[in-house]
TIRO-2110 file (N, C-alpha, C; in Angstrom, 1 decimal):
// TIRO-2110
6.9, -8.7, 0.8, N, 1, A
6.2, -8.2, 1.5, CA, 1, A
5.9, -9.1, 3.0, C, 1, A
6.3, -8.6, 4.0, N, 2, A
6.1, -9.5, 5.1, CA, 2, A
4.6, -9.5, 5.6, C, 2, A
4.0, -8.4, 5.7, N, 3, A
2.6, -8.1, 6.0, CA, 3, A
1.8, -7.5, 4.7, C, 3, A
0.8, -8.4, 4.2, N, 4, A
0.1, -7.7, 3.1, CA, 4, A
-1.1, -6.8, 3.9, C, 4, A
-0.8, -5.6, 3.6, N, 5, A
-1.8, -4.7, 4.3, CA, 5, A
-2.9, -4.1, 3.7, C, 5, A
-3.1, -4.7, 2.4, N, 6, A
-4.4, -4.4, 1.7, CA, 6, A
-5.0, -5.8, 1.1, C, 6, A
-6.2, -5.9, 1.2, N, 7, A
-6.9, -7.1, 1.1, CA, 7, A
-7.7, -7.2, -0.3, C, 7, A
-8.1, -6.1, -1.0, N, 8, A
-9.0, -6.3, -2.0, CA, 8, A
-8.8, -4.7, -2.9, C, 8, A
-8.8, -4.8, -4.2, N, 9, A
-9.1, -3.6, -4.9, CA, 9, A
-10.3, -3.1, -5.0, C, 9, A
-10.7, -2.0, -4.7, N, 10, A
-12.1, -1.5, -4.8, CA, 10, A
-12.2, -0.5, -6.3, C, 10, A
-11.1, 0.1, -6.5, N, 11, A
-11.1, 1.0, -7.7, CA, 11, A
-9.9, 1.3, -8.3, C, 11, A
-9.5, 1.4, -9.8, N, 12, A
-8.4, 2.0, -10.3, CA, 12, A
-8.6, 2.7, -11.3, C, 12, A
-8.0, 3.8, -11.4, N, 13, A
-7.6, 4.6, -12.7, CA, 13, A
-6.4, 4.5, -13.1, C, 13, A
-5.5, 3.8, -13.8, N, 14, A
-4.3, 3.6, -14.1, CA, 14, A
-3.8, 5.0, -14.2, C, 14, A
-2.6, 5.2, -13.7, N, 15, A
-1.9, 6.6, -13.7, CA, 15, A
-2.4, 7.7, -13.0, C, 15, A
-3.6, 7.4, -12.5, N, 16, A
-4.5, 8.4, -11.4, CA, 16, A
-4.7, 8.2, -10.1, C, 16, A
-5.3, 7.2, -9.8, N, 17, A
-5.8, 7.0, -8.5, CA, 17, A
-6.2, 5.5, -8.3, C, 17, A
-6.1, 5.1, -7.0, N, 18, A
-6.4, 3.7, -6.8, CA, 18, A
-6.9, 3.5, -5.2, C, 18, A
-8.0, 2.8, -5.2, N, 19, A
-8.7, 2.6, -3.8, CA, 19, A
-8.7, 1.0, -3.5, C, 19, A
-8.1, 0.8, -2.2, N, 20, A
-8.0, -0.5, -1.9, CA, 20, A
-8.6, -0.6, -0.5, C, 20, A
-8.7, -1.9, 0.0, N, 21, A
-9.4, -2.1, 1.3, CA, 21, A
-8.6, -3.1, 2.4, C, 21, A
-8.5, -2.8, 3.5, N, 22, A
-7.7, -3.7, 4.6, CA, 22, A
-8.8, -3.9, 5.5, C, 22, A
-9.2, -5.2, 5.6, N, 23, A
-10.2, -5.7, 6.8, CA, 23, A
-9.5, -6.1, 7.9, C, 23, A
-9.4, -5.5, 9.0, N, 24, A
-8.7, -5.8, 10.3, CA, 24, A
-9.5, -6.9, 11.1, C, 24, A
-8.6, -7.9, 11.4, N, 25, A
-9.2, -8.8, 12.2, CA, 25, A
-8.2, -9.0, 13.4, C, 25, A
-9.1, -9.4, 14.6, N, 26, A
-8.2, -10.0, 15.8, CA, 26, A
-7.0, -11.0, 15.4, C, 26, A
-7.3, -11.7, 14.3, N, 27, A
-6.2, -12.7, 14.1, CA, 27, A
-4.8, -12.3, 13.6, C, 27, A
-4.7, -10.9, 13.5, N, 28, A
-3.4, -10.3, 13.2, CA, 28, A
-2.6, -10.1, 14.4, C, 28, A
-1.4, -10.8, 14.2, N, 29, A
-0.6, -10.9, 15.5, CA, 29, A
-0.2, -9.5, 16.1, C, 29, A
0.2, -8.6, 15.3, N, 30, A
0.6, -7.5, 15.9, CA, 30, A
-0.7, -6.6, 16.7, C, 30, A
-1.8, -7.0, 16.7, N, 31, A
-2.8, -6.3, 17.5, CA, 31, A
-2.7, -6.9, 19.0, C, 31, A
-2.2, -8.2, 19.2, N, 32, A
-2.0, -8.4, 20.6, CA, 32, A
-1.3, -7.5, 21.4, C, 32, A
-0.3, -6.9, 20.9, N, 33, A
0.5, -5.9, 21.6, CA, 33, A
0.1, -4.5, 21.6, C, 33, A
-0.8, -4.1, 20.6, N, 34, A
-1.0, -2.7, 20.3, CA, 34, A
-2.5, -2.5, 20.4, C, 34, A
-2.9, -2.0, 21.5, N, 35, A
-2.4, -1.9, 22.8, CA, 35, A
-3.2, -3.0, 23.6, C, 35, A
-2.6, -3.7, 24.5, N, 36, A
-3.2, -4.9, 25.3, CA, 36, A
-4.6, -4.3, 26.0, C, 36, A
-5.7, -4.9, 25.7, N, 37, A
-7.1, -4.6, 26.2, CA, 37, A
-7.6, -3.4, 25.2, C, 37, A
-6.9, -2.8, 24.3, N, 38, A
-7.5, -1.8, 23.3, CA, 38, A
-7.0, -2.1, 22.0, C, 38, A
-7.1, -3.2, 21.3, N, 39, A
-6.3, -3.4, 20.4, CA, 39, A
-6.9, -2.5, 19.0, C, 39, A
-5.7, -2.0, 18.5, N, 40, A
-6.0, -1.0, 17.2, CA, 40, A
-4.7, -1.2, 16.1, C, 40, A
-5.1, -0.9, 15.0, N, 41, A
-4.1, -1.1, 14.0, CA, 41, A
-3.0, 0.1, 14.2, C, 41, A
-1.7, -0.3, 14.4, N, 42, A
-0.9, 0.7, 14.6, CA, 42, A
-0.6, 1.6, 13.4, C, 42, A
-0.3, 2.9, 13.9, N, 43, A
0.0, 4.1, 13.0, CA, 43, A
0.9, 3.6, 11.7, C, 43, A
2.0, 3.0, 12.1, N, 44, A
3.0, 2.5, 11.2, CA, 44, A
2.5, 1.6, 10.2, C, 44, A
1.5, 0.7, 10.7, N, 45, A
0.8, -0.3, 9.7, CA, 45, A
-0.2, 0.5, 8.8, C, 45, A
-0.8, 1.5, 9.2, N, 46, A
-1.6, 2.4, 8.3, CA, 46, A
-0.9, 2.9, 7.3, C, 46, A
0.4, 3.5, 7.6, N, 47, A
1.3, 4.3, 6.7, CA, 47, A
1.7, 3.1, 5.6, C, 47, A
2.1, 1.8, 6.2, N, 48, A
2.5, 0.7, 5.3, CA, 48, A
1.3, 0.3, 4.4, C, 48, A
0.1, 0.5, 4.6, N, 49, A
-1.0, 0.1, 3.8, CA, 49, A
-1.1, 1.2, 2.9, C, 49, A
-0.9, 2.3, 3.2, N, 50, A
-0.8, 3.6, 2.2, CA, 50, A
0.4, 3.3, 1.0, C, 50, A
1.4, 2.8, 1.7, N, 51, A
2.6, 2.6, 0.8, CA, 51, A
2.3, 1.4, -0.5, C, 51, A
1.7, 0.4, 0.2, N, 52, A
1.4, -0.7, -0.6, CA, 52, A
0.4, -0.4, -1.7, C, 52, A
-0.6, 0.3, -1.3, N, 53, A
-1.7, 0.8, -2.2, CA, 53, A
-1.1, 1.5, -3.3, C, 53, A
-0.5, 2.6, -2.8, N, 54, A
0.3, 3.3, -3.8, CA, 54, A
1.2, 2.5, -4.8, C, 54, A
2.2, 1.5, -4.2, N, 55, A
3.1, 0.7, -5.1, CA, 55, A
2.2, -0.1, -6.1, C, 55, A
1.0, -0.3, -5.9, N, 56, A
0.0, -1.3, -6.8, CA, 56, A
-0.3, -0.4, -7.9, C, 56, A
-0.6, 0.9, -7.7, N, 57, A
-1.0, 1.8, -8.7, CA, 57, A
0.2, 2.0, -9.8, C, 57, A
1.5, 2.3, -9.1, N, 58, A
2.7, 2.1, -9.9, CA, 58, A
2.9, 0.9, -10.9, C, 58, A
2.7, -0.2, -10.1, N, 59, A
2.9, -1.4, -10.9, CA, 59, A
1.9, -1.3, -12.1, C, 59, A
0.6, -1.0, -11.9, N, 60, A
-0.3, -1.2, -12.9, CA, 60, A
-0.1, -0.2, -13.9, C, 60, A
0.5, 1.1, -13.6, N, 61, A
0.7, 1.9, -14.6, CA, 61, A
1.9, 1.7, -15.4, C, 61, A
3.0, 1.1, -14.8, N, 62, A
4.3, 1.0, -15.4, CA, 62, A
4.4, -0.4, -15.9, C, 62, A
3.4, -1.2, -15.8, N, 63, A
3.5, -2.6, -16.4, CA, 63, A
4.5, -3.5, -15.5, C, 63, A
4.6, -3.5, -14.3, N, 64, A
5.4, -4.3, -13.5, CA, 64, A
6.9, -4.3, -13.9, C, 64, A
7.3, -3.1, -14.3, N, 65, A
8.7, -2.8, -14.8, CA, 65, A
9.8, -3.0, -13.6, C, 65, A
9.3, -2.6, -12.4, N, 66, A
10.2, -2.5, -11.1, CA, 66, A
9.8, -3.6, -10.3, C, 66, A
10.8, -4.2, -9.7, N, 67, A
10.7, -5.5, -9.0, CA, 67, A
10.4, -4.8, -7.4, C, 67, A
11.2, -3.8, -7.0, N, 68, A
11.1, -3.0, -5.9, CA, 68, A
10.4, -1.8, -5.9, C, 68, A
9.4, -1.2, -5.0, N, 69, A
8.8, 0.1, -4.9, CA, 69, A
8.9, 0.1, -3.5, C, 69, A
9.8, 1.4, -3.1, N, 70, A
9.8, 1.4, -1.6, CA, 70, A
9.7, 3.1, -1.3, C, 70, A
9.5, 3.3, 0.1, N, 71, A
9.2, 4.6, 0.6, CA, 71, A
10.6, 5.4, 0.6, C, 71, A
10.5, 6.5, -0.1, N, 72, A
11.6, 7.5, 0.0, CA, 72, A
11.4, 8.6, 1.2, C, 72, A
10.1, 9.1, 1.2, N, 73, A
9.7, 10.2, 2.1, CA, 73, A
8.3, 10.0, 2.4, C, 73, A
7.9, 10.3, 3.7, N, 74, A
6.6, 10.5, 4.2, CA, 74, A
6.4, 11.8, 4.8, C, 74, A
5.8, 12.8, 4.1, N, 75, A
5.3, 14.1, 4.7, CA, 75, A
3.9, 14.4, 5.2, C, 75, A
3.9, 15.3, 6.3, N, 76, A
2.6, 15.5, 6.7, CA, 76, A
1.5, 14.3, 7.0, C, 76, A
2.3, 13.3, 7.7, N, 77, A
1.4, 12.2, 8.1, CA, 77, A
0.6, 12.6, 9.3, C, 77, A
-0.9, 12.5, 9.3, N, 78, A
-1.8, 12.9, 10.3, CA, 78, A
-2.6, 11.8, 10.7, C, 78, A
-2.9, 11.4, 11.9, N, 79, A
-3.8, 10.2, 12.2, CA, 79, A
-4.9, 10.8, 12.8, C, 79, A
-6.1, 10.4, 12.5, N, 80, A
-7.3, 10.7, 13.1, CA, 80, A
-7.9, 9.4, 13.9, C, 80, A
-9.1, 8.9, 13.4, N, 81, A
-9.7, 7.8, 14.1, CA, 81, A
-8.8, 6.5, 14.2, C, 81, A
-9.0, 5.9, 15.3, N, 82, A
-8.4, 4.5, 15.4, CA, 82, A
-9.1, 3.4, 14.3, C, 82, A
-8.4, 2.4, 14.0, N, 83, A
-8.9, 1.4, 13.3, CA, 83, A
-8.8, 0.2, 14.2, C, 83, A
-10.0, -0.3, 14.4, N, 84, A
-9.9, -1.6, 15.4, CA, 84, A
-10.4, -2.7, 14.7, C, 84, A
-10.1, -3.9, 15.4, N, 85, A
-10.8, -5.1, 14.5, CA, 85, A
-12.2, -5.1, 14.2, C, 85, A
-12.5, -5.6, 13.1, N, 86, A
-14.0, -5.6, 12.6, CA, 86, A
-14.2, -4.2, 11.7, C, 86, A
-13.2, -3.2, 11.6, N, 87, A
-13.2, -2.2, 10.9, CA, 87, A
-12.6, -2.5, 9.5, C, 87, A
-13.1, -1.8, 8.5, N, 88, A
-12.3, -1.7, 7.2, CA, 88, A
-11.7, -0.4, 7.1, C, 88, A
-10.3, -0.6, 6.7, N, 89, A
-9.5, 0.6, 6.4, CA, 89, A
-9.7, 0.7, 4.8, C, 89, A
-10.3, 1.8, 4.3, N, 90, A
-10.4, 2.1, 3.1, CA, 90, A
-9.0, 3.1, 2.6, C, 90, A
-8.1, 2.7, 1.8, N, 91, A
-6.9, 3.6, 1.5, CA, 91, A
-7.2, 4.2, -0.1, C, 91, A
-7.2, 5.5, -0.3, N, 92, A
-7.1, 6.0, -1.6, CA, 92, A
-6.0, 6.7, -1.8, C, 92, A
-5.2, 6.5, -2.9, N, 93, A
-4.0, 7.1, -3.2, CA, 93, A
-4.3, 8.0, -4.6, C, 93, A
-4.1, 9.0, -4.5, N, 94, A
-4.2, 10.0, -5.7, CA, 94, A
-2.7, 10.3, -6.2, C, 94, A
-2.2, 9.9, -7.5, N, 95, A
-0.9, 10.1, -7.9, CA, 95, A
-1.0, 11.5, -8.3, C, 95, A
-0.1, 12.3, -7.6, N, 96, A
0.4, 13.8, -8.2, CA, 96, A
1.4, 13.4, -9.5, C, 96, A
2.1, 12.5, -9.4, N, 97, A
3.2, 12.1, -10.4, CA, 97, A
3.6, 11.0, -10.3, C, 97, A
3.7, 10.2, -11.6, N, 98, A
4.2, 8.8, -11.6, CA, 98, A
5.4, 9.0, -12.6, C, 98, A
6.5, 9.0, -12.4, N, 99, A
7.8, 8.8, -13.4, CA, 99, A
8.3, 7.6, -13.5, C, 99, A
9.4, 7.4, -14.2, N, 100, A
10.0, 6.1, -14.4, CA, 100, A
10.7, 5.6, -13.1, C, 100, A
11.4, 6.5, -12.5, N, 101, A
12.0, 5.9, -11.2, CA, 101, A
11.5, 6.5, -9.8, C, 101, A
10.6, 7.2, -9.9, N, 102, A
9.8, 7.8, -8.7, CA, 102, A
8.4, 8.2, -9.0, C, 102, A
7.6, 8.2, -7.6, N, 103, A
6.3, 8.6, -7.8, CA, 103, A
6.0, 9.4, -6.5, C, 103, A
4.9, 10.3, -6.6, N, 104, A
4.6, 11.1, -5.6, CA, 104, A
2.9, 10.9, -5.4, C, 104, A
2.4, 10.9, -4.2, N, 105, A
0.9, 10.6, -3.9, CA, 105, A
0.4, 11.3, -2.9, C, 105, A
-0.9, 11.6, -2.8, N, 106, A
-1.6, 12.0, -1.8, CA, 106, A
-2.5, 11.0, -1.2, C, 106, A
-2.4, 10.8, 0.0, N, 107, A
-3.0, 9.5, 0.7, CA, 107, A
-4.0, 9.9, 1.6, C, 107, A
-5.2, 9.1, 1.4, N, 108, A
-6.2, 9.3, 2.5, CA, 108, A
-6.8, 8.0, 2.7, C, 108, A
-6.7, 7.8, 4.1, N, 109, A
-7.3, 6.3, 4.6, CA, 109, A
-8.5, 6.7, 5.5, C, 109, A
-9.4, 6.0, 5.2, N, 110, A
-10.8, 6.2, 6.0, CA, 110, A
-11.4, 5.0, 6.4, C, 110, A
-12.4, 5.2, 7.5, N, 111, A
-13.0, 4.0, 8.1, CA, 111, A
-14.3, 3.6, 7.3, C, 111, A
-14.5, 2.3, 6.8, N, 112, A
-15.6, 1.9, 6.2, CA, 112, A
-15.6, 2.1, 4.6, C, 112, A
-15.7, 3.5, 4.5, N, 113, A
-16.1, 3.9, 3.0, CA, 113, A
-14.9, 5.2, 2.7, C, 113, A
-15.0, 5.5, 1.5, N, 114, A
-14.1, 6.5, 1.0, CA, 114, A
-14.7, 7.8, 1.8, C, 114, A
-15.9, 8.1, 2.0, N, 115, A
-16.5, 9.2, 2.8, CA, 115, A
-16.5, 8.9, 4.2, C, 115, A
-15.9, 7.9, 5.0, N, 116, A
-16.0, 7.8, 6.2, CA, 116, A
-15.2, 8.5, 7.1, C, 116, A
-15.0, 8.6, 8.3, N, 117, A
-14.0, 9.3, 9.1, CA, 117, A
-12.6, 9.0, 8.7, C, 117, A
-11.8, 10.0, 8.8, N, 118, A
-10.3, 9.9, 8.2, CA, 118, A
-9.6, 9.2, 9.4, C, 118, A
-8.7, 8.2, 9.1, N, 119, A
-7.8, 7.6, 10.0, CA, 119, A
-6.3, 8.0, 9.7, C, 119, A
-6.0, 8.3, 8.5, N, 120, A
-4.7, 8.7, 8.0, CA, 120, A
-4.7, 9.8, 6.9, C, 120, A
-3.8, 10.6, 6.9, N, 121, A
-3.5, 11.5, 5.7, CA, 121, A
-2.0, 11.5, 5.5, C, 121, A
-1.6, 11.7, 4.2, N, 122, A
-0.3, 11.7, 4.1, CA, 122, A
0.2, 12.1, 2.7, C, 122, A
1.3, 12.6, 2.6, N, 123, A
2.0, 12.7, 1.2, CA, 123, A
3.1, 12.0, 1.3, C, 123, A
3.2, 11.0, 0.2, N, 124, A
4.5, 10.2, 0.4, CA, 124, A
5.0, 10.2, -1.2, C, 124, A
6.4, 9.7, -1.0, N, 125, A
7.2, 9.7, -2.3, CA, 125, A
7.6, 8.4, -2.4, C, 125, A
7.6, 7.5, -3.5, N, 126, A
8.1, 6.2, -3.6, CA, 126, A
9.3, 6.5, -4.9, C, 126, A
10.2, 5.2, -4.6, N, 127, A
11.3, 5.3, -5.4, CA, 127, A
11.1, 3.7, -6.0, C, 127, A
11.2, 3.9, -7.4, N, 128, A
11.1, 2.4, -8.2, CA, 128, A
12.5, 1.8, -8.7, C, 128, A
12.7, 0.6, -8.3, N, 129, A
14.0, -0.1, -8.4, CA, 129, A
14.0, -1.2, -9.1, C, 129, A
15.1, -1.5, -9.9, N, 130, A
15.3, -3.0, -10.5, CA, 130, A
16.5, -3.5, -9.8, C, 130, A
16.5, -4.7, -9.3, N, 131, A
17.8, -5.3, -8.8, CA, 131, A
18.7, -5.4, -10.0, C, 131, A
18.6, -5.8, -11.1, N, 132, A
19.3, -5.9, -12.1, CA, 132, A
20.3, -4.7, -12.2, C, 132, A
19.8, -3.6, -12.0, N, 133, A
20.5, -2.3, -12.3, CA, 133, A
21.7, -2.0, -11.4, C, 133, A
21.5, -2.8, -10.2, N, 134, A
22.6, -2.7, -9.2, CA, 134, A
23.6, -3.9, -9.4, C, 134, A
23.0, -5.1, -10.0, N, 135, A
24.0, -6.4, -10.0, CA, 135, A
23.3, -7.2, -11.3, C, 135, A
23.8, -7.3, -12.4, N, 136, A
23.2, -7.9, -13.5, CA, 136, A
22.9, -9.5, -13.1, C, 136, A
23.4, -10.0, -12.3, N, 137, A
23.3, -11.2, -11.8, CA, 137, A
22.0, -11.6, -11.0, C, 137, A
21.5, -10.4, -10.6, N, 138, A
20.1, -10.4, -10.0, CA, 138, A
19.1, -10.4, -11.1, C, 138, A
19.4, -10.6, -12.3, N, 139, A
18.1, -10.5, -13.4, CA, 139, A
17.0, -11.6, -13.2, C, 139, A
17.4, -12.9, -12.7, N, 140, A
16.4, -13.9, -12.3, CA, 140, A
15.6, -13.5, -11.1, C, 140, A
16.3, -12.9, -10.1, N, 141, A
15.4, -12.5, -9.0, CA, 141, A
14.5, -11.4, -9.4, C, 141, A
14.7, -10.5, -10.0, N, 142, A
13.9, -9.5, -10.5, CA, 142, A
12.7, -10.1, -11.2, C, 142, A
13.0, -11.1, -11.9, N, 143, A
11.8, -11.8, -12.8, CA, 143, A
10.9, -12.4, -11.8, C, 143, A
11.6, -13.1, -10.8, N, 144, A
10.8, -13.9, -9.9, CA, 144, A
9.7, -13.1, -9.0, C, 144, A
10.4, -11.8, -8.6, N, 145, A
9.7, -10.9, -8.0, CA, 145, A
8.5, -10.2, -8.8, C, 145, A
8.7, -9.8, -9.9, N, 146, A
7.8, -9.5, -10.7, CA, 146, A
6.6, -10.6, -11.0, C, 146, A
7.1, -11.7, -11.3, N, 147, A
6.1, -12.9, -11.3, CA, 147, A
5.2, -13.0, -10.1, C, 147, A
5.8, -13.0, -8.9, N, 148, A
5.1, -13.0, -7.8, CA, 148, A
4.0, -11.9, -7.7, C, 148, A
4.5, -10.8, -7.9, N, 149, A
3.5, -9.6, -7.6, CA, 149, A
2.5, -9.8, -8.5, C, 149, A
2.7, -10.2, -9.7, N, 150, A
1.4, -10.3, -10.7, CA, 150, A
0.6, -11.2, -10.1, C, 150, A
1.0, -12.5, -9.5, N, 151, A
0.3, -13.3, -8.9, CA, 151, A
-0.6, -13.0, -7.8, C, 151, A
0.1, -12.1, -6.9, N, 152, A
-0.7, -11.3, -5.7, CA, 152, A
-1.7, -10.3, -6.3, C, 152, A
-1.4, -9.6, -7.3, N, 153, A
-2.3, -8.7, -8.1, CA, 153, A
-3.8, -9.4, -8.4, C, 153, A
-3.6, -10.8, -9.1, N, 154, A
-4.6, -11.5, -9.5, CA, 154, A
-5.5, -11.8, -8.3, C, 154, A
-5.0, -12.1, -7.3, N, 155, A
-5.6, -12.3, -5.7, CA, 155, A
-6.6, -11.1, -5.5, C, 155, A
-5.9, -9.9, -5.3, N, 156, A
-6.4, -8.6, -5.1, CA, 156, A
-7.7, -8.2, -5.8, C, 156, A
-7.4, -8.5, -7.0, N, 157, A
-8.6, -8.1, -8.0, CA, 157, A
-9.7, -9.1, -8.2, C, 157, A
-9.6, -10.3, -7.6, N, 158, A
-10.8, -11.0, -7.6, CA, 158, A
-12.1, -10.4, -6.9, C, 158, A
-13.3, -10.5, -7.5, N, 159, A
-14.3, -9.8, -7.1, CA, 159, A
-15.2, -11.1, -6.1, C, 159, A
END
């Protein structure tokens, strides 16, 4: 992950739902250009926060079996309120279905709390992949990725 767009786990029910927070600060380099004089979190970054939130639920549910979890499709993406520096984006992902190689989620991102004003809504489908399935020589890379993700999860779940 180039950008970690979730900072903290707020709640999780494996296989069902996850809620994570992203604290937006002026220190984030992409805010300098979007928009000059009126910095806000770009919509594509809100969507990426939704993808990352959902991927963490997949990992927690399937025991980190897959080294890569990527977006296959985003449908019905709607943006509401701007998310500015100083705001917290709270992402809630409700699993419609989590299967071995794919998952489907309903997403809602709000400002400040789960009941705050809506910033983004979407329906997303993710695909779960193992590098070793395409090339057996990638087995060690798969293991390194899974280990790194487990370490990141430990940081996200600290209270």
